[in-house]
VEXDREN-2710 file (C-alpha; in Angstrom, 1 decimal):
% VEXDREN-2710
k/r/px/py/pz
1/MET/-61.9/-15.2/56.4
2/SER/-63.0/-17.5/53.6
3/TYR/-60.5/-19.2/51.3
4/SER/-59.8/-22.5/49.7
5/ALA/-57.3/-25.3/49.9
6/SER/-55.8/-23.9/46.7
7/GLY/-56.1/-20.2/47.5
8/SER/-59.3/-18.9/45.9
9/THR/-62.2/-17.6/47.9
10/GLY/-65.5/-19.2/48.2
11/THR/-69.0/-17.7/48.0
12/PRO/-70.5/-17.7/51.5
13/VAL/-74.0/-19.1/52.1
14/LYS/-75.6/-17.4/55.1
15/ASN/-77.5/-19.1/57.9
16/PRO/-77.3/-22.9/57.2
17/GLN/-79.0/-23.5/60.5
18/ALA/-82.4/-24.5/59.0
19/GLU/-80.9/-26.9/56.4
20/PHE/-79.0/-29.2/58.8
21/ASP/-79.6/-30.9/62.1
22/ASP/-77.5/-30.2/65.2
23/PHE/-75.2/-33.2/64.6
24/GLU/-74.4/-32.0/61.0
25/ARG/-73.8/-28.5/62.1
26/GLY/-71.4/-29.9/64.7
27/LEU/-69.4/-31.5/61.9
28/LEU/-68.6/-28.2/60.3
29/PRO/-65.8/-27.0/62.6
30/VAL/-64.2/-30.4/62.5
31/MET/-64.4/-30.4/58.7
32/ARG/-63.0/-26.9/58.5
33/HIS/-60.0/-27.8/60.6
34/PHE/-59.2/-30.9/58.5
35/ILE/-59.5/-28.9/55.3
36/LEU/-57.1/-26.3/56.8
37/SER/-54.7/-29.0/57.8
38/PHE/-54.4/-30.0/54.1
39/ALA/-54.2/-26.4/52.9
40/GLU/-51.6/-25.4/55.5
41/PRO/-50.0/-28.5/57.1
42/GLU/-47.8/-26.4/59.4
43/THR/-50.9/-25.3/61.3
44/LEU/-51.4/-28.8/62.6
45/ALA/-55.2/-28.0/62.5
46/TRP/-56.0/-31.8/62.4
47/GLN/-55.2/-31.8/66.2
48/GLN/-57.8/-29.2/66.8
49/ALA/-60.3/-31.2/64.7
50/TYR/-59.9/-34.2/66.9
51/SER/-60.1/-32.1/70.1
52/ILE/-63.3/-30.5/69.0
53/ALA/-64.9/-33.9/68.1
54/ILE/-63.8/-35.3/71.5
55/GLU/-65.3/-32.3/73.4
56/ARG/-68.6/-32.5/71.5
57/TRP/-69.2/-36.3/71.3
58/GLY/-66.9/-37.9/73.9
59/GLN/-63.6/-39.8/73.4
60/ASP/-64.9/-43.0/71.8
61/GLN/-67.5/-41.5/69.5
62/GLY/-65.6/-38.3/68.9
63/LEU/-62.4/-40.0/67.7
64/ASN/-64.4/-42.3/65.5
65/LEU/-66.4/-39.5/64.0
66/ALA/-63.4/-37.2/63.5
67/HIS/-61.6/-40.0/61.6
68/LEU/-64.6/-40.5/59.4
69/VAL/-64.8/-36.8/58.6
70/PHE/-61.1/-36.9/57.8
71/LYS/-61.7/-39.7/55.3
72/ILE/-64.4/-37.6/53.6
73/VAL/-62.2/-34.5/53.4
74/LYS/-59.3/-36.6/52.1
75/ALA/-61.4/-38.3/49.5
76/THR/-62.9/-35.0/48.4
77/LEU/-59.5/-33.3/48.0
78/HIS/-58.2/-36.3/46.1
79/CYS/-60.9/-35.8/43.4
80/ARG/-60.8/-32.0/43.6
81/PRO/-57.3/-30.9/42.7
82/GLU/-58.4/-27.3/42.6
83/GLY/-59.2/-27.6/46.3
84/LEU/-62.3/-26.7/48.5
85/ALA/-63.5/-23.3/49.4
86/PHE/-63.9/-23.1/53.2
87/ASN/-64.1/-20.6/56.0
88/ASP/-61.4/-20.1/58.5
89/PRO/-62.4/-22.4/61.5
90/LEU/-61.2/-19.8/64.0
91/CYS/-62.9/-16.7/62.5
92/VAL/-65.8/-15.6/64.6
93/ASP/-67.3/-13.5/61.8
94/TYR/-67.8/-16.5/59.4
95/ARG/-68.7/-19.1/62.0
96/LEU/-72.4/-19.2/61.0
97/GLU/-71.7/-19.0/57.3
98/VAL/-70.8/-21.8/55.0
99/THR/-69.2/-21.8/51.5
100/CYS/-70.8/-23.6/48.7
101/ASP/-68.3/-26.4/49.0
102/GLU/-68.9/-26.8/52.7
103/ARG/-72.6/-26.8/52.1
104/ALA/-72.3/-29.5/49.4
105/LEU/-70.3/-31.7/51.8
106/LEU/-72.8/-31.2/54.6
107/LYS/-75.7/-31.9/52.2
108/MET/-74.1/-35.1/51.1
109/VAL/-73.8/-36.3/54.7
110/HIS/-77.3/-35.0/55.4
111/HIS/-78.9/-37.0/52.6
112/MET/-76.8/-40.1/53.2
113/ARG/-77.8/-40.2/56.8
114/ARG/-81.5/-40.1/55.7
115/ASP/-81.0/-42.7/53.0
116/GLU/-82.1/-40.2/50.3
117/THR/-80.1/-41.7/47.5
118/PRO/-81.0/-39.4/44.6
119/ALA/-80.3/-36.3/46.6
120/ALA/-77.1/-37.8/48.0
121/ARG/-76.0/-38.7/44.5
122/ASP/-76.6/-35.1/43.4
123/ALA/-74.6/-33.7/46.3
124/VAL/-71.7/-36.1/45.5
125/GLY/-71.9/-34.8/41.9
126/GLN/-71.8/-31.2/43.0
127/ILE/-68.7/-31.9/45.1
128/THR/-66.8/-33.9/42.5
129/GLY/-67.9/-32.1/39.4
130/GLY/-70.2/-34.9/38.2
131/TYR/-67.8/-37.9/38.9
132/PRO/-69.2/-40.5/41.3
133/ASP/-66.0/-41.0/43.3
134/ALA/-66.2/-44.4/45.0
135/HIS/-63.9/-43.5/47.9
136/LEU/-65.9/-40.4/48.7
137/ILE/-69.2/-42.3/48.5
138/GLN/-67.8/-45.1/50.7
139/ALA/-66.5/-42.6/53.3
140/GLY/-69.9/-40.8/53.4
141/LEU/-71.9/-43.9/53.7
142/THR/-69.7/-45.2/56.5
143/LEU/-70.3/-42.1/58.5
144/ALA/-74.0/-42.3/57.7
145/ASN/-74.2/-45.9/58.7
146/ARG/-72.5/-45.3/62.1
147/PHE/-74.3/-42.1/62.8
148/PRO/-77.8/-42.3/61.3
149/THR/-80.5/-39.7/61.9
150/GLY/-82.8/-40.1/64.9
151/SER/-80.1/-41.7/67.0
152/ALA/-77.7/-39.6/68.9
153/PRO/-74.2/-40.9/69.0
154/ARG/-74.0/-43.4/71.8
155/ASN/-71.6/-42.8/74.7
156/GLN/-70.9/-46.5/74.8
157/PRO/-68.1/-48.1/72.8
158/PRO/-68.9/-50.0/69.7
159/ARG/-69.8/-53.6/70.2
160/ARG/-66.8/-55.9/70.4
161/PRO/-66.6/-59.6/70.7
162/VAL/-67.1/-60.8/74.2
163/LEU/-65.1/-63.8/75.5
164/ARG/-67.1/-66.3/77.5
165/VAL/-66.1/-69.4/79.3
166/ILE/-67.9/-72.5/78.0
167/LYS/-68.1/-75.5/80.3
END
Protein backbone atom coordinates (compact mmCIF):
# COMPACT_ATOMS: atom_id res chain seq x y z
CA MET A 1 0.00 0.00 0.00
CA SER A 2 1.26 3.43 -0.88
CA TYR A 3 0.04 6.54 0.89
CA SER A 4 1.25 9.78 2.34
CA ALA A 5 1.53 11.41 5.69
CA SER A 6 -1.45 13.52 4.65
CA GLY A 7 -3.48 10.76 2.99
CA SER A 8 -2.83 11.06 -0.77
CA THR A 9 -1.10 8.30 -2.69
CA GLY A 10 2.31 8.60 -4.26
CA THR A 11 3.50 7.51 -7.67
CA PRO A 12 5.71 4.42 -7.28
CA VAL A 13 9.11 4.21 -8.93
CA LYS A 14 10.05 0.62 -9.70
CA ASN A 15 13.42 -0.97 -8.97
CA PRO A 16 15.57 1.64 -7.24
CA GLN A 17 18.26 -1.00 -6.74
CA ALA A 18 20.63 0.43 -9.36
CA GLU A 19 20.40 4.04 -8.16
CA PHE A 20 21.46 3.56 -4.56
CA ASP A 21 24.11 1.59 -2.73
CA ASP A 22 23.34 -1.09 -0.15
CA PHE A 23 23.67 1.35 2.75
CA GLU A 24 21.15 3.77 1.22
CA ARG A 25 18.70 0.98 0.37
CA GLY A 26 18.97 -0.10 4.00
CA LEU A 27 17.80 3.35 5.10
CA LEU A 28 14.49 2.97 3.25
CA PRO A 29 12.59 0.76 5.75
CA VAL A 30 13.86 2.87 8.65
CA MET A 31 12.70 6.02 6.85
CA ARG A 32 9.30 4.49 6.04
CA HIS A 33 8.66 3.54 9.65
CA PHE A 34 9.50 7.06 10.84
CA ILE A 35 7.19 8.62 8.24
CA LEU A 36 4.45 6.20 9.30
CA SER A 37 4.99 7.16 12.94
CA PHE A 38 4.27 10.80 12.04
CA ALA A 39 1.25 9.86 9.87
CA GLU A 40 -0.25 7.49 12.43
CA PRO A 41 1.35 8.03 15.84
CA GLU A 42 -0.72 5.27 17.46
CA THR A 43 1.23 2.66 15.43
CA LEU A 44 4.41 3.43 17.39
CA ALA A 45 6.28 2.67 14.16
CA TRP A 46 9.29 4.64 15.42
CA GLN A 47 10.09 1.67 17.68
CA GLN A 48 10.30 -0.60 14.66
CA ALA A 49 12.52 1.93 12.88
CA TYR A 50 15.04 1.81 15.71
CA SER A 51 14.85 -2.00 15.88
CA ILE A 52 15.53 -2.36 12.16
CA ALA A 53 18.52 -0.01 12.37
CA ILE A 54 19.97 -1.90 15.35
CA GLU A 55 19.53 -5.26 13.60
CA ARG A 56 21.22 -4.01 10.44
CA TRP A 57 24.07 -1.85 11.79
CA GLY A 58 24.51 -2.87 15.43
CA GLN A 59 23.45 -1.03 18.56
CA ASP A 60 25.92 1.86 18.58
CA GLN A 61 25.81 2.70 14.88
CA GLY A 62 22.17 1.67 14.41
CA LEU A 63 20.83 3.95 17.14
CA ASN A 64 22.94 6.83 15.86
CA LEU A 65 21.87 6.26 12.27
CA ALA A 66 18.18 5.86 13.13
CA HIS A 67 18.26 9.13 15.05
CA LEU A 68 19.84 10.91 12.08
CA VAL A 69 17.19 9.49 9.72
CA PHE A 70 14.51 10.63 12.20
CA LYS A 71 15.93 14.16 12.07
CA ILE A 72 15.81 14.13 8.26
CA VAL A 73 12.19 12.93 8.21
CA LYS A 74 11.16 15.44 10.88
CA ALA A 75 12.82 18.34 9.05
CA THR A 76 11.24 17.23 5.77
CA LEU A 77 7.74 17.03 7.23
CA HIS A 78 8.23 20.42 8.87
CA CYS A 79 8.78 22.09 5.51
CA ARG A 80 6.21 19.90 3.69
CA PRO A 81 2.85 20.45 5.40
CA GLU A 82 1.15 18.40 2.66
CA GLY A 83 3.12 15.36 3.83
CA LEU A 84 5.25 12.76 2.08
CA ALA A 85 4.11 9.96 -0.19
CA PHE A 86 5.49 6.68 1.12
CA ASN A 87 4.94 2.96 0.89
CA ASP A 88 3.71 0.93 3.83
CA PRO A 89 6.89 -0.40 5.46
CA LEU A 90 5.24 -3.75 6.19
CA CYS A 91 3.77 -4.34 2.71
CA VAL A 92 5.69 -7.07 0.87
CA ASP A 93 4.26 -6.04 -2.53
CA TYR A 94 5.79 -2.54 -2.37
CA ARG A 95 9.04 -3.39 -0.61
CA LEU A 96 11.15 -2.97 -3.76
CA GLU A 97 9.33 0.13 -5.02
CA VAL A 98 9.84 3.70 -3.90
CA THR A 99 7.58 6.71 -4.22
CA CYS A 100 8.87 9.90 -5.77
CA ASP A 101 9.22 11.45 -2.29
CA GLU A 102 11.15 8.47 -0.92
CA ARG A 103 13.38 8.55 -3.98
CA ALA A 104 14.04 12.28 -3.53
CA LEU A 105 15.06 11.75 0.12
CA LEU A 106 17.34 8.87 -0.79
CA LYS A 107 18.85 10.88 -3.66
CA MET A 108 19.57 13.75 -1.27
CA VAL A 109 21.42 11.41 1.08
CA HIS A 110 23.10 9.67 -1.88
CA HIS A 111 24.53 12.92 -3.28
CA MET A 112 25.45 14.38 0.12
CA ARG A 113 27.43 11.23 0.99
CA ARG A 114 29.40 11.67 -2.24
CA ASP A 115 29.90 15.41 -1.77
CA GLU A 116 28.02 16.16 -5.01
CA THR A 117 26.77 19.60 -4.03
CA PRO A 118 24.78 20.64 -7.15
CA ALA A 119 22.92 17.31 -7.31
CA ALA A 120 22.29 17.37 -3.54
CA ARG A 121 20.96 20.93 -3.85
CA ASP A 122 18.59 19.80 -6.61
CA ALA A 123 17.38 16.89 -4.48
CA VAL A 124 16.72 19.21 -1.53
CA GLY A 125 14.80 21.51 -3.86
CA GLN A 126 12.71 18.61 -5.09
CA ILE A 127 11.88 17.61 -1.52
CA THR A 128 11.05 21.09 -0.27
CA GLY A 129 9.53 22.59 -3.39
CA GLY A 130 12.51 24.80 -4.12
CA TYR A 131 13.14 26.14 -0.61
CA PRO A 132 16.63 25.32 0.76
CA ASP A 133 15.57 24.40 4.30
CA ALA A 134 18.55 24.78 6.65
CA HIS A 135 17.37 22.11 9.12
CA LEU A 136 16.92 19.51 6.38
CA ILE A 137 20.31 20.32 4.85
CA GLN A 138 22.01 20.16 8.26
CA ALA A 139 20.36 16.82 9.08
CA GLY A 140 21.38 15.37 5.71
CA LEU A 141 24.94 16.62 5.93
CA THR A 142 25.31 15.28 9.46
CA LEU A 143 24.31 11.81 8.29
CA ALA A 144 26.59 12.13 5.25
CA ASN A 145 29.52 13.20 7.44
CA ARG A 146 29.13 10.30 9.86
CA PHE A 147 28.43 7.69 7.16
CA PRO A 148 30.36 8.70 4.01
CA THR A 149 30.62 6.45 0.97
CA GLY A 150 33.35 3.90 0.78
CA SER A 151 33.40 3.35 4.49
CA ALA A 152 31.06 0.87 6.04
CA PRO A 153 29.63 1.94 9.38
CA ARG A 154 32.16 0.98 11.99
CA ASN A 155 31.21 -1.42 14.74
CA GLN A 156 33.24 0.59 17.16
CA PRO A 157 31.76 3.39 19.24
CA PRO A 158 32.49 6.97 18.26
CA ARG A 159 35.71 8.36 19.66
CA ARG A 160 35.30 9.79 23.11
CA PRO A 161 37.81 11.64 25.24
CA VAL A 162 40.13 9.27 27.04
CA LEU A 163 41.26 10.05 30.55
CA ARG A 164 44.95 9.53 31.20
CA VAL A 165 46.97 9.79 34.36
CA ILE A 166 49.79 12.28 33.98
CA LYS A 167 52.69 11.98 36.40
